[in-house]
Steps between C-alpha positions, in 0.01 A plus 500: 500500500395145584129434494359409846128429533483696829586817304181466301292423813623827654489728198187397311245538781649830608501634145135388475433696818698797362272501191188512708654780719611699200158487335325614819734764648826503314837416648511135393872536427556539871396131526632351181862621513544394865351157399786444262755609756356288774506200264877542486553667158805733487392867500577557128306193395215579739453853347535358149265204537247721677496714184398193291202407715380860560530590130225258408241649724597853388463397132148376560405816690656734242309348213175505697540874561582560132201303389269701730651833379627595839838616370607848379654383172700817433704434811583136408790536254724731704426345841555144366835599351598680821407198713692266273814718529465557876432136580793375292729738693354389838541132415864550392569697822365216723696242306815695560449492875643228724227284644604594857423862429160408353406308816612795716295743290188289548505581870437861403317478168236246604356692799516831328315366196247321721436837684424692178293217344287428806447851641223571249179302474469593130670725241447873536211654318580769247546837670389801299444525120684268264835625371558568126609193312856631449560541873353160568734357240807658662402383854401154386817446296730609783311278740517207266879536467566544873252243633598274213854503622378416846294211355805360323711528811249376756128515406243470782264805519574616140133512404392678813769761461413564134126533573567745780725717273258494201196588713679742743734683270368440144142529632373204297184324615566180689358275230722640220802527734463134584479404130813699410675364808445144375654590159802661663537213745476244218780676313726526812431127575591391145821710490622367838398140413690509174808640670486230769443226237799612300710477820362150589346612831142367446394165646276428199309190622418653841413835344263345242325288767469803728362704209206256480427548866540878467242509215262280698538719810436821303200340338346393832579816677357723226171312524472531880293764667711586799426784742803674651726289276811699598437435869452129428832451326719725713550237778595247234766725353637588843525132598687423166746787563573383851569152375730643230694701757566179705607328177740782416642510848572124497674535163744768617 
């Protein structure tokens, strides 16, 4: 793809905003992926390049959780392997689809994802006593594979879905669930990114520039004390989705 400066002016500020949104209330991918599409990137390249920029923020978050011992380490090996496998499969599936079908699917997938991500102000608290480690391992591994496949195929909402499953079904506390979610999400991001890189779908220069803005947005957002953060970012996400729908309609 030819490098046009307007692409950077569209993508980088929106990815920066996505980083802030993601650190406050989650769902940043609902802004960053549409940003690449509105900038004119083909669907395959948009999904692939979004993986590059989002992976950087996820890497920082995952290491921070590990450093602060907010991760259940016994769950890491199997869930990471499951996420790697699932994401690689999902990425290969999306590459096999014609771009016209991907655009058509976005009309359904984007609003459905937005509904599930935005309906909750925060992840569910653990209900009832914690499950035995073996049961947590089974649930977390299955979730890592299935949601990992979704992440490789599409992506936005992955972290929210994982936290909801780990707290609601595996009955992990929110802090630990968030830590393990970041490890799983990092693995799924890496697997998808490698698959897309091998197939030449990543706009490297744009993705690397956007990654810097993503890291900056996450850094600023994580340091902000924002009341009702989810309510604050919902209108932003809705506006971005509406703009994307108009963009998709004009492309058909």
